[in-house]
C-alpha positions as protocol buffer text, in pm:
chain_id: "A"
residue {
  index: 1
  type: UNK
  ca { x: -2621 y: -1921 z: 403 }
}
residue {
  index: 2
  type: UNK
  ca { x: -2868 y: -1677 z: 559 }
}
residue {
  index: 3
  type: UNK
  ca { x: -2993 y: -1960 z: 777 }
}
residue {
  index: 4
  type: UNK
  ca { x: -2641 y: -2021 z: 910 }
}
residue {
  index: 5
  type: UNK
  ca { x: -2607 y: -1652 z: 995 }
}
residue {
  index: 6
  type: UNK
  ca { x: -2936 y: -1668 z: 1184 }
}
residue {
  index: 7
  type: UNK
  ca { x: -2819 y: -1974 z: 1375 }
}
residue {
  index: 8
  type: UNK
  ca { x: -2479 y: -1822 z: 1449 }
}
residue {
  index: 9
  type: UNK
  ca { x: -2594 y: -1479 z: 1571 }
}
residue {
  index: 10
  type: UNK
  ca { x: -2692 y: -1566 z: 1932 }
}
residue {
  index: 11
  type: UNK
  ca { x: -2374 y: -1768 z: 1982 }
}
residue {
  index: 12
  type: UNK
  ca { x: -2154 y: -1492 z: 1838 }
}
residue {
  index: 13
  type: UNK
  ca { x: -2319 y: -1230 z: 2057 }
}
residue {
  index: 14
  type: UNK
  ca { x: -2290 y: -1448 z: 2367 }
}
residue {
  index: 15
  type: UNK
  ca { x: -1924 y: -1535 z: 2314 }
}
residue {
  index: 16
  type: UNK
  ca { x: -1846 y: -1172 z: 2234 }
}
residue {
  index: 17
  type: UNK
  ca { x: -2008 y: -1058 z: 2560 }
}
residue {
  index: 18
  type: UNK
  ca { x: -1811 y: -1325 z: 2750 }
}
residue {
  index: 19
  type: UNK
  ca { x: -1483 y: -1226 z: 2582 }
}
residue {
  index: 20
  type: UNK
  ca { x: -1542 y: -854 z: 2634 }
}
residue {
  index: 21
  type: UNK
  ca { x: -1619 y: -897 z: 3005 }
}
residue {
  index: 22
  type: UNK
  ca { x: -1310 y: -1113 z: 3051 }
}
residue {
  index: 23
  type: UNK
  ca { x: -1090 y: -874 z: 2850 }
}
residue {
  index: 24
  type: UNK
  ca { x: -1001 y: -1163 z: 2621 }
}
residue {
  index: 25
  type: UNK
  ca { x: -1113 y: -1045 z: 2278 }
}
residue {
  index: 26
  type: UNK
  ca { x: -779 y: -1129 z: 2116 }
}
residue {
  index: 27
  type: UNK
  ca { x: -769 y: -1478 z: 2272 }
}
residue {
  index: 28
  type: UNK
  ca { x: -1123 y: -1560 z: 2164 }
}
residue {
  index: 29
  type: UNK
  ca { x: -1059 y: -1419 z: 1818 }
}
residue {
  index: 30
  type: UNK
  ca { x: -765 y: -1655 z: 1771 }
}
residue {
  index: 31
  type: UNK
  ca { x: -955 y: -1953 z: 1909 }
}
residue {
  index: 32
  type: UNK
  ca { x: -1261 y: -1893 z: 1691 }
}
residue {
  index: 33
  type: UNK
  ca { x: -1036 y: -1857 z: 1388 }
}
residue {
  index: 34
  type: UNK
  ca { x: -868 y: -2190 z: 1457 }
}
residue {
  index: 35
  type: UNK
  ca { x: -1202 y: -2361 z: 1530 }
}
residue {
  index: 36
  type: UNK
  ca { x: -1349 y: -2227 z: 1205 }
}
residue {
  index: 37
  type: UNK
  ca { x: -1051 y: -2368 z: 1016 }
}
residue {
  index: 38
  type: UNK
  ca { x: -1087 y: -2706 z: 1188 }
}
residue {
  index: 39
  type: UNK
  ca { x: -1459 y: -2726 z: 1116 }
}
residue {
  index: 40
  type: UNK
  ca { x: -1399 y: -2645 z: 747 }
}
residue {
  index: 41
  type: UNK
  ca { x: -1197 y: -2967 z: 708 }
}
residue {
  index: 42
  type: UNK
  ca { x: -1392 y: -3237 z: 521 }
}
residue {
  index: 43
  type: UNK
  ca { x: -1275 y: -3514 z: 755 }
}
residue {
  index: 44
  type: UNK
  ca { x: -1397 y: -3321 z: 1059 }
}
residue {
  index: 45
  type: UNK
  ca { x: -1730 y: -3249 z: 890 }
}
residue {
  index: 46
  type: UNK
  ca { x: -1774 y: -3623 z: 838 }
}
residue {
  index: 47
  type: UNK
  ca { x: -1765 y: -3666 z: 1217 }
}
residue {
  index: 48
  type: UNK
  ca { x: -2074 y: -3451 z: 1269 }
}
residue {
  index: 49
  type: UNK
  ca { x: -2381 y: -3669 z: 1282 }
}
residue {
  index: 50
  type: UNK
  ca { x: -2173 y: -3987 z: 1312 }
}
residue {
  index: 51
  type: UNK
  ca { x: -2369 y: -4206 z: 1558 }
}
residue {
  index: 52
  type: UNK
  ca { x: -2050 y: -4382 z: 1667 }
}
residue {
  index: 53
  type: UNK
  ca { x: -1905 y: -4059 z: 1811 }
}
residue {
  index: 54
  type: UNK
  ca { x: -2036 y: -3897 z: 2127 }
}
residue {
  index: 55
  type: UNK
  ca { x: -2067 y: -3520 z: 2159 }
}
residue {
  index: 56
  type: UNK
  ca { x: -1779 y: -3528 z: 2409 }
}
residue {
  index: 57
  type: UNK
  ca { x: -1557 y: -3707 z: 2156 }
}
residue {
  index: 58
  type: UNK
  ca { x: -1640 y: -3454 z: 1887 }
}
residue {
  index: 59
  type: UNK
  ca { x: -1576 y: -3169 z: 2133 }
}
residue {
  index: 60
  type: UNK
  ca { x: -1235 y: -3317 z: 2221 }
}
residue {
  index: 61
  type: UNK
  ca { x: -1157 y: -3354 z: 1850 }
}
residue {
  index: 62
  type: UNK
  ca { x: -1239 y: -2989 z: 1781 }
}
residue {
  index: 63
  type: UNK
  ca { x: -1061 y: -2848 z: 2086 }
}
residue {
  index: 64
  type: UNK
  ca { x: -748 y: -3059 z: 2050 }
}
residue {
  index: 65
  type: UNK
  ca { x: -727 y: -2994 z: 1675 }
}
residue {
  index: 66
  type: UNK
  ca { x: -682 y: -2622 z: 1741 }
}
residue {
  index: 67
  type: UNK
  ca { x: -347 y: -2689 z: 1907 }
}
residue {
  index: 68
  type: UNK
  ca { x: -424 y: -2410 z: 2154 }
}
residue {
  index: 69
  type: UNK
  ca { x: -454 y: -2399 z: 2531 }
}
residue {
  index: 70
  type: UNK
  ca { x: -830 y: -2373 z: 2580 }
}
residue {
  index: 71
  type: UNK
  ca { x: -1001 y: -2227 z: 2888 }
}
residue {
  index: 72
  type: UNK
  ca { x: -1288 y: -2399 z: 3065 }
}
residue {
  index: 73
  type: UNK
  ca { x: -1528 y: -2138 z: 2920 }
}
residue {
  index: 74
  type: UNK
  ca { x: -1407 y: -2208 z: 2568 }
}
residue {
  index: 75
  type: UNK
  ca { x: -1434 y: -2582 z: 2622 }
}
residue {
  index: 76
  type: UNK
  ca { x: -1790 y: -2536 z: 2748 }
}
residue {
  index: 77
  type: UNK
  ca { x: -1872 y: -2316 z: 2449 }
}
residue {
  index: 78
  type: UNK
  ca { x: -1753 y: -2580 z: 2203 }
}
residue {
  index: 79
  type: UNK
  ca { x: -1941 y: -2849 z: 2396 }
}
residue {
  index: 80
  type: UNK
  ca { x: -2259 y: -2640 z: 2378 }
}
residue {
  index: 81
  type: UNK
  ca { x: -2219 y: -2595 z: 2001 }
}
residue {
  index: 82
  type: UNK
  ca { x: -2165 y: -2967 z: 1948 }
}
residue {
  index: 83
  type: UNK
  ca { x: -2459 y: -3070 z: 2168 }
}
residue {
  index: 84
  type: UNK
  ca { x: -2690 y: -2829 z: 1984 }
}
residue {
  index: 85
  type: UNK
  ca { x: -2563 y: -2936 z: 1640 }
}
residue {
  index: 86
  type: UNK
  ca { x: -2424 y: -2588 z: 1574 }
}
residue {
  index: 87
  type: UNK
  ca { x: -2051 y: -2659 z: 1540 }
}
residue {
  index: 88
  type: UNK
  ca { x: -2085 y: -2636 z: 1161 }
}
residue {
  index: 89
  type: UNK
  ca { x: -2168 y: -2265 z: 1189 }
}
residue {
  index: 90
  type: UNK
  ca { x: -1838 y: -2179 z: 1358 }
}
residue {
  index: 91
  type: UNK
  ca { x: -1715 y: -1990 z: 1047 }
}
residue {
  index: 92
  type: UNK
  ca { x: -2021 y: -1763 z: 1066 }
}
residue {
  index: 93
  type: UNK
  ca { x: -1979 y: -1725 z: 1443 }
}
residue {
  index: 94
  type: UNK
  ca { x: -1619 y: -1618 z: 1385 }
}
residue {
  index: 95
  type: UNK
  ca { x: -1718 y: -1365 z: 1118 }
}
residue {
  index: 96
  type: UNK
  ca { x: -1988 y: -1212 z: 1337 }
}
residue {
  index: 97
  type: UNK
  ca { x: -1755 y: -1207 z: 1638 }
}
residue {
  index: 98
  type: UNK
  ca { x: -1494 y: -1017 z: 1435 }
}
residue {
  index: 99
  type: UNK
  ca { x: -1757 y: -767 z: 1320 }
}
residue {
  index: 100
  type: UNK
  ca { x: -1868 y: -711 z: 1680 }
}
residue {
  index: 101
  type: UNK
  ca { x: -1505 y: -677 z: 1789 }
}
residue {
  index: 102
  type: UNK
  ca { x: -1427 y: -424 z: 1517 }
}
residue {
  index: 103
  type: UNK
  ca { x: -1731 y: -218 z: 1611 }
}
residue {
  index: 104
  type: UNK
  ca { x: -1639 y: -234 z: 1980 }
}
residue {
  index: 105
  type: UNK
  ca { x: -1279 y: -128 z: 1912 }
}
residue {
  index: 106
  type: UNK
  ca { x: -1384 y: 146 z: 1668 }
}
residue {
  index: 107
  type: UNK
  ca { x: -1198 y: -19 z: 1383 }
}
residue {
  index: 108
  type: UNK
  ca { x: -1338 y: -21 z: 1031 }
}
residue {
  index: 109
  type: UNK
  ca { x: -1254 y: -286 z: 775 }
}
residue {
  index: 110
  type: UNK
  ca { x: -1106 y: -170 z: 445 }
}
residue {
  index: 111
  type: UNK
  ca { x: -1068 y: -388 z: 138 }
}
residue {
  index: 112
  type: UNK
  ca { x: -802 y: -264 z: -101 }
}
residue {
  index: 113
  type: UNK
  ca { x: -825 y: -418 z: -446 }
}
residue {
  index: 114
  type: UNK
  ca { x: -507 y: -383 z: -647 }
}
residue {
  index: 115
  type: UNK
  ca { x: -393 y: -500 z: -988 }
}
residue {
  index: 116
  type: UNK
  ca { x: -52 y: -586 z: -842 }
}
residue {
  index: 117
  type: UNK
  ca { x: 83 y: -693 z: -501 }
}
residue {
  index: 118
  type: UNK
  ca { x: 141 y: -397 z: -268 }
}
residue {
  index: 119
  type: UNK
  ca { x: 476 y: -375 z: -90 }
}
residue {
  index: 120
  type: UNK
  ca { x: 476 y: -342 z: 290 }
}
residue {
  index: 121
  type: UNK
  ca { x: 597 y: 20 z: 292 }
}
residue {
  index: 122
  type: UNK
  ca { x: 338 y: 129 z: 37 }
}
residue {
  index: 123
  type: UNK
  ca { x: 66 y: -58 z: 227 }
}
residue {
  index: 124
  type: UNK
  ca { x: 162 y: 115 z: 552 }
}
residue {
  index: 125
  type: UNK
  ca { x: 143 y: 455 z: 382 }
}
residue {
  index: 126
  type: UNK
  ca { x: -187 y: 367 z: 217 }
}
residue {
  index: 127
  type: UNK
  ca { x: -328 y: 247 z: 551 }
}
residue {
  index: 128
  type: UNK
  ca { x: -236 y: 573 z: 724 }
}
residue {
  index: 129
  type: UNK
  ca { x: -391 y: 770 z: 435 }
}
residue {
  index: 130
  type: UNK
  ca { x: -713 y: 567 z: 460 }
}
residue {
  index: 131
  type: UNK
  ca { x: -722 y: 623 z: 838 }
}
residue {
  index: 132
  type: UNK
  ca { x: -677 y: 997 z: 788 }
}
residue {
  index: 133
  type: UNK
  ca { x: -948 y: 1010 z: 521 }
}
residue {
  index: 134
  type: UNK
  ca { x: -1205 y: 813 z: 725 }
}
residue {
  index: 135
  type: UNK
  ca { x: -1090 y: 956 z: 1060 }
}
residue {
  index: 136
  type: UNK
  ca { x: -1082 y: 613 z: 1226 }
}
residue {
  index: 137
  type: UNK
  ca { x: -860 y: 310 z: 1266 }
}
residue {
  index: 138
  type: UNK
  ca { x: -885 y: 64 z: 979 }
}
residue {
  index: 139
  type: UNK
  ca { x: -799 y: -301 z: 934 }
}
residue {
  index: 140
  type: UNK
  ca { x: -680 y: -337 z: 574 }
}
residue {
  index: 141
  type: UNK
  ca { x: -701 y: -652 z: 365 }
}
residue {
  index: 142
  type: UNK
  ca { x: -559 y: -660 z: 14 }
}
residue {
  index: 143
  type: UNK
  ca { x: -725 y: -845 z: -274 }
}
residue {
  index: 144
  type: UNK
  ca { x: -551 y: -892 z: -608 }
}
residue {
  index: 145
  type: UNK
  ca { x: -775 y: -784 z: -896 }
}
residue {
  index: 146
  type: UNK
  ca { x: -583 y: -785 z: -1226 }
}
residue {
  index: 147
  type: UNK
  ca { x: -890 y: -655 z: -1411 }
}
residue {
  index: 148
  type: UNK
  ca { x: -823 y: -313 z: -1253 }
}
residue {
  index: 149
  type: UNK
  ca { x: -519 y: -279 z: -1485 }
}
residue {
  index: 150
  type: UNK
  ca { x: -347 y: -45 z: -1237 }
}
residue {
  index: 151
  type: UNK
  ca { x: -416 y: 165 z: -928 }
}
residue {
  index: 152
  type: UNK
  ca { x: -640 y: 61 z: -640 }
}
residue {
  index: 153
  type: UNK
  ca { x: -1004 y: 43 z: -540 }
}
residue {
  index: 154
  type: UNK
  ca { x: -1069 y: 98 z: -168 }
}
residue {
  index: 155
  type: UNK
  ca { x: -1393 y: -16 z: -5 }
}
residue {
  index: 156
  type: UNK
  ca { x: -1471 y: 80 z: 356 }
}
residue {
  index: 157
  type: UNK
  ca { x: -1821 y: -25 z: 447 }
}
residue {
  index: 158
  type: UNK
  ca { x: -2046 y: 100 z: 168 }
}
residue {
  index: 159
  type: UNK
  ca { x: -1805 y: 376 z: 62 }
}
residue {
  index: 160
  type: UNK
  ca { x: -1581 y: 306 z: -237 }
}
residue {
  index: 161
  type: UNK
  ca { x: -1288 y: 510 z: -364 }
}
residue {
  index: 162
  type: UNK
  ca { x: -1200 y: 396 z: -714 }
}
residue {
  index: 163
  type: UNK
  ca { x: -853 y: 513 z: -814 }
}
residue {
  index: 164
  type: UNK
  ca { x: -799 y: 230 z: -1061 }
}
residue {
  index: 165
  type: UNK
  ca { x: -717 y: 258 z: -1429 }
}
residue {
  index: 166
  type: UNK
  ca { x: -1029 y: 50 z: -1506 }
}
residue {
  index: 167
  type: UNK
  ca { x: -1243 y: 296 z: -1305 }
}
residue {
  index: 168
  type: UNK
  ca { x: -1096 y: 595 z: -1488 }
}
residue {
  index: 169
  type: UNK
  ca { x: -1150 y: 427 z: -1827 }
}
residue {
  index: 170
  type: UNK
  ca { x: -1511 y: 348 z: -1735 }
}
residue {
  index: 171
  type: UNK
  ca { x: -1565 y: 712 z: -1629 }
}
residue {
  index: 172
  type: UNK
  ca { x: -1412 y: 837 z: -1953 }
}
residue {
  index: 173
  type: UNK
  ca { x: -1630 y: 602 z: -2159 }
}
residue {
  index: 174
  type: UNK
  ca { x: -1942 y: 722 z: -1974 }
}
residue {
  index: 175
  type: UNK
  ca { x: -1844 y: 1087 z: -2028 }
}
residue {
  index: 176
  type: UNK
  ca { x: -1789 y: 1030 z: -2401 }
}
residue {
  index: 177
  type: UNK
  ca { x: -2131 y: 864 z: -2437 }
}
residue {
  index: 178
  type: UNK
  ca { x: -2302 y: 1171 z: -2290 }
}
């Protein structure tokens, strides 16, 4: 996995610079997401390294499978990845691109773990509370974690706010042992 990240880094940085200069971060984000999904398909993966398929055929397969209108720059980018045998690292390129985009836009990623699904109204309120606490915009993703019993655990970067029942029980157990 670390090797894929190393391979993906220069491509992610290059495509981010291209997208930023063109003012097309959202467009590239969507395209990279779709390409990462296409590349994850087992049938598409079987095409890589197939001597019967040219790099142009594989590029066409990837681009057309997105179902999106693709610019000449994007087409060239996919062609470059295919020719350099790097199309398989598109998921890592996408992840790194999104990290660069978030940093550029001043948005932090927050992972909210909850024992139960969170309704839209409650999530909106929680998001605004997290933004106020961290004094920055946040992009919230919710993960169901039944082991929390109740409440939420919020992780933003390396900071964690544990307001779960499991966290409180663990704190109580630790206090009783001392």
